[in-house]
C-alpha positions in Angstrom: -7.7 4.3 5.2 -5.3 1.4 5.3 -1.6 2.0 6.1 0.9 2.2 3.2 3.0 -0.9 2.4 6.1 0.5 4.1 4.4 0.3 7.5 5.1 -3.0 9.2 2.2 -4.1 11.4 3.4 -7.7 11.8 5.6 -8.5 14.8 6.1 -11.2 17.4 7.1 -10.7 21.0 7.5 -13.1 23.9 3.9 -12.4 24.9 2.1 -11.8 21.6 1.8 -12.1 17.9 0.6 -9.0 16.1 -0.7 -9.3 12.5 -2.3 -7.0 9.9 -1.4 -7.8 6.3 -4.5 -8.4 4.3 -4.2 -11.3 1.8 -0.9 -12.6 3.3 -1.4 -13.6 6.9 -3.2 -16.9 7.6 -5.2 -15.4 10.5 -6.6 -12.6 8.3 -10.0 -13.0 6.7 -8.5 -11.7 3.4 -6.0 -14.5 3.1 -6.3 -16.8 0.1 -7.7 -19.8 1.8 -10.8 -21.3 0.2 -13.5 -22.0 2.8 -16.2 -24.8 2.3 -19.1 -23.9 4.5 -22.9 -23.9 4.3 -22.8 -26.0 1.2 -20.8 -23.4 -0.7 -17.1 -22.7 -1.5 -15.8 -19.2 -0.8 -12.4 -17.8 -2.1 -11.7 -16.2 1.3 -13.2 -16.0 4.8 -14.1 -12.4 4.0 -16.3 -13.6 1.1 -18.1 -16.1 3.5 -18.6 -13.4 6.2 -20.2 -10.9 3.8 -22.2 -13.5 2.0 -23.8 -14.5 5.3 -24.7 -10.8 5.9 -27.0 -10.8 2.9 -28.1 -14.3 2.1 -31.5 -13.9 3.7 -32.2 -10.2 3.4 -30.7 -9.6 0.0 -30.0 -12.9 -1.9 -29.1 -11.0 -5.1 -26.2 -9.3 -3.2 -25.2 -12.6 -1.6 -25.0 -14.1 -5.1 -22.9 -11.2 -6.3 -20.5 -11.6 -3.4 -19.9 -15.2 -4.5 -18.8 -14.0 -7.9 -16.5 -11.1 -6.9 -12.8 -11.9 -7.1 -11.1 -9.9 -4.4 -12.0 -9.6 -0.7 -11.4 -5.9 -0.9 -14.2 -5.6 -3.5 -16.5 -7.8 -1.4 -16.0 -5.5 1.6 -16.8 -2.4 -0.6 -20.1 -4.1 -1.8 -20.9 -4.7 1.9 -20.2 -1.1 2.8 -22.2 0.2 -0.2 -25.3 -1.9 0.7 -25.1 -1.8 4.5 -28.8 -0.8 4.7 -29.6 -4.3 3.3 -27.8 -6.3 6.0 -29.9 -8.9 7.8 -31.8 -7.4 10.8 -30.0 -9.5 13.4 -26.6 -9.2 11.9 -24.9 -7.3 14.7 -26.2 -9.9 17.2 -24.7 -12.9 15.3 -21.6 -11.5 13.4 -19.1 -12.7 16.0 -20.4 -16.2 16.1 -20.5 -16.2 12.2 -16.9 -15.2 12.1 -16.0 -17.9 14.6 -17.8 -20.5 12.5 -15.9 -19.4 9.4 -12.5 -19.3 11.1 -13.1 -22.8 12.6 -13.8 -24.1 9.1 -10.7 -22.4 7.8 -8.6 -24.0 10.5 -10.1 -27.4 10.0 -9.6 -27.2 6.2 -6.1 -25.8 5.9 -3.1 -27.5 7.5 -0.9 -24.3 7.2 -3.5 -22.4 9.3 -3.6 -25.2 11.9 0.2 -25.4 12.1 0.6 -21.6 12.4 -2.1 -21.6 15.1 -0.3 -24.3 17.1 3.0 -22.4 16.9 1.4 -19.5 18.7 1.6 -21.5 21.9 -0.1 -19.5 24.6 0.8 -16.1 23.1 -1.9 -13.5 22.6 -3.0 -13.2 19.0 -3.6 -9.6 18.1 -5.1 -8.2 14.9 -2.9 -5.0 14.7 -5.4 -3.0 12.7 -4.7 0.7 12.7 -8.3 1.4 11.8 -10.7 -1.2 13.3 -11.3 -1.1 17.0 -13.8 -3.9 17.0 -12.2 -6.7 15.1 -8.7 -5.4 15.8 -7.0 -3.1 18.3 -7.5 0.1 16.4 -5.5 3.3 16.1 -5.1 3.7 19.9 -4.3 0.0 20.5 -7.2 -0.3 22.9 -9.7 -2.0 20.7 -11.6 -5.2 21.3 -9.4 -7.5 19.1 -12.3 -9.8 18.4 -10.4 -11.6 15.6 -7.5 -12.4 17.9 -9.9 -13.6 20.6 -11.6 -15.9 18.2 -8.3 -17.5 17.1 -7.2 -17.9 20.7 -10.5 -19.6 21.6 -10.1 -22.0 18.6 -6.5 -22.7 19.6 -7.2 -23.1 23.3 -10.1 -25.5 22.7 -7.7 -27.7 20.9 -10.2 -28.4 18.1 -7.3 -28.6 15.6 
């Protein structure tokens, strides 16, 4: 499903910054930046996001997510148990991700500095598979992750 490692999906132009390298890019939810939020510490933003999906509807899964090492494994748990997601999840998931990314920016200087360096450029999650969070295979997706980061940057809450 994901591209092979020889495919470079990170680039910068005069107008935009494109990223898609799980576990390496500071704007990615898989990057190794601990997040302290909701009274808990998560290894990555991806862990926090999927924990929030289940903490009311399936607390046992939420607890399991806290203990899983990799963000990839967390995502697989979430896919496997998608029928147990909180009923209102699709209504709140974007605001949840924004809350998590704000915490990430506030808690990590390297994230704040990289965000400042984007200036007024578009930030684009160059996902070849996800047309909601990224731009997807046809490059016409919603780019919600990029929009969240630009909102945080433009509000100067850094």
